[in-house]
C-alpha positions as CSV (number, residue, x, y, z in Angstrom):
1,M,10.7,72.3,-56.9
2,T,12.5,69.6,-55.0
3,I,15.2,70.4,-52.5
4,V,17.7,67.7,-51.6
5,R,19.7,68.2,-48.5
6,R,23.0,66.6,-47.8
7,R,24.7,66.7,-44.4
8,G,28.4,67.4,-44.7
9,Q,30.2,64.7,-46.7
10,E,28.0,61.7,-45.8
11,K,28.7,58.6,-47.8
12,R,25.5,56.8,-47.0
13,R,23.8,54.4,-49.4
14,D,20.6,54.1,-47.3
15,R,18.8,57.1,-45.8
16,R,18.6,57.2,-42.0
17,Q,15.5,58.2,-40.2
18,S,14.4,58.6,-36.6
19,S,13.0,55.5,-35.0
20,N,11.1,54.1,-32.0
21,L,13.0,50.8,-32.1
22,T,14.9,49.2,-29.3
23,C,18.1,47.1,-29.6
24,S,19.4,44.7,-27.0
25,F,22.7,42.8,-26.8
26,Q,25.0,41.7,-23.9
27,G,21.9,41.7,-21.7
28,V,21.3,45.5,-22.1
29,E,18.5,47.3,-24.0
30,F,19.4,50.5,-25.9
31,Q,17.2,53.1,-27.6
32,V,17.7,53.2,-31.3
33,I,18.3,56.8,-32.4
34,D,18.0,56.3,-36.1
35,C,17.7,53.4,-38.5
36,S,18.2,52.6,-42.2
37,L,18.3,49.4,-44.3
38,G,22.0,49.5,-43.7
39,G,22.2,49.8,-40.0
40,I,21.3,51.6,-36.8
41,A,22.7,54.1,-34.3
42,I,22.0,53.6,-30.6
43,A,22.2,55.9,-27.5
44,G,24.8,54.6,-25.1
45,G,27.0,51.5,-25.3
46,V,30.1,53.5,-25.8
47,K,32.0,52.0,-22.8
48,K,30.9,48.4,-23.8
49,L,32.2,48.4,-27.4
50,T,35.2,49.0,-29.6
51,G,35.4,49.8,-33.2
52,K,36.1,46.2,-34.2
53,D,33.2,44.5,-32.2
54,K,30.6,42.4,-33.8
55,V,27.4,41.7,-31.9
56,N,24.3,39.5,-32.4
57,A,21.6,41.9,-31.4
58,S,17.8,41.7,-31.0
59,L,16.0,44.5,-32.8
60,S,12.5,45.1,-31.5
61,I,10.0,46.7,-33.9
62,P,6.7,48.0,-32.5
63,N,3.6,46.4,-34.0
64,K,0.2,48.1,-33.6
65,D,-1.8,44.9,-34.0
66,S,0.2,42.6,-31.6
67,A,3.4,42.0,-29.8
68,P,6.6,43.7,-31.1
69,I,8.5,42.0,-34.0
70,I,11.9,40.8,-32.8
71,L,14.7,40.4,-35.4
72,E,18.0,38.7,-34.5
73,I,20.6,40.5,-36.6
74,P,24.4,40.2,-36.6
75,M,25.9,43.7,-36.6
76,S,29.4,45.3,-36.7
77,V,30.4,48.6,-35.0
78,T,31.1,51.3,-37.6
79,R,31.4,54.4,-35.4
80,I,31.7,55.3,-31.7
81,D,31.0,58.9,-30.8
82,E,32.1,59.4,-27.2
83,Q,31.0,63.0,-27.1
84,M,27.5,62.3,-28.2
85,Q,27.4,58.9,-26.4
86,Q,26.3,57.0,-29.6
87,V,27.4,53.9,-31.4
88,A,26.6,53.2,-35.0
89,F,26.2,49.6,-36.4
90,H,26.1,48.1,-39.9
91,F,23.9,45.1,-40.4
92,D,26.2,42.2,-41.4
93,E,23.5,40.0,-42.8
94,L,19.8,40.5,-43.4
95,S,17.5,37.8,-44.6
96,D,15.0,38.6,-47.3
97,E,12.3,38.5,-44.7
98,Q,14.2,40.8,-42.3
99,F,14.9,43.2,-45.1
100,Q,11.2,43.3,-46.0
101,I,10.1,43.9,-42.4
102,L,12.6,46.8,-42.0
103,E,11.7,48.3,-45.3
104,N,8.0,48.1,-44.4
105,Y,8.8,49.8,-41.0
106,L,10.8,52.6,-42.6
107,T,8.2,53.3,-45.3
108,G,5.3,53.1,-42.9
109,R,3.7,50.1,-44.5
110,K,2.0,47.5,-42.4
111,T,4.3,44.6,-41.5
112,L,3.0,41.2,-42.3
113,L,4.6,38.0,-41.0
């Protein structure tokens, strides 16, 4: 039997999962709390951003075999949670290659460049 859980009234197209990624923009590096093919949530950054901000961020994906993979991705702020000190972003544009790299990371497949 398969049990599907749904948190509250979430309206997500892409499932989020915990991550060990880092995201940097405006000269500051942030821990990525969770990630999906649609976007990320970071710890911190609440005081630096507003709900209308767009940023060009660097997303660092660990790579067992070599240096981390760095993706330059434009993102828009979708939610700021001051109580939890978190900011959620939506990816504005992902190239086919970036999408494939993220999909491989999220599914645990080896990333090939």
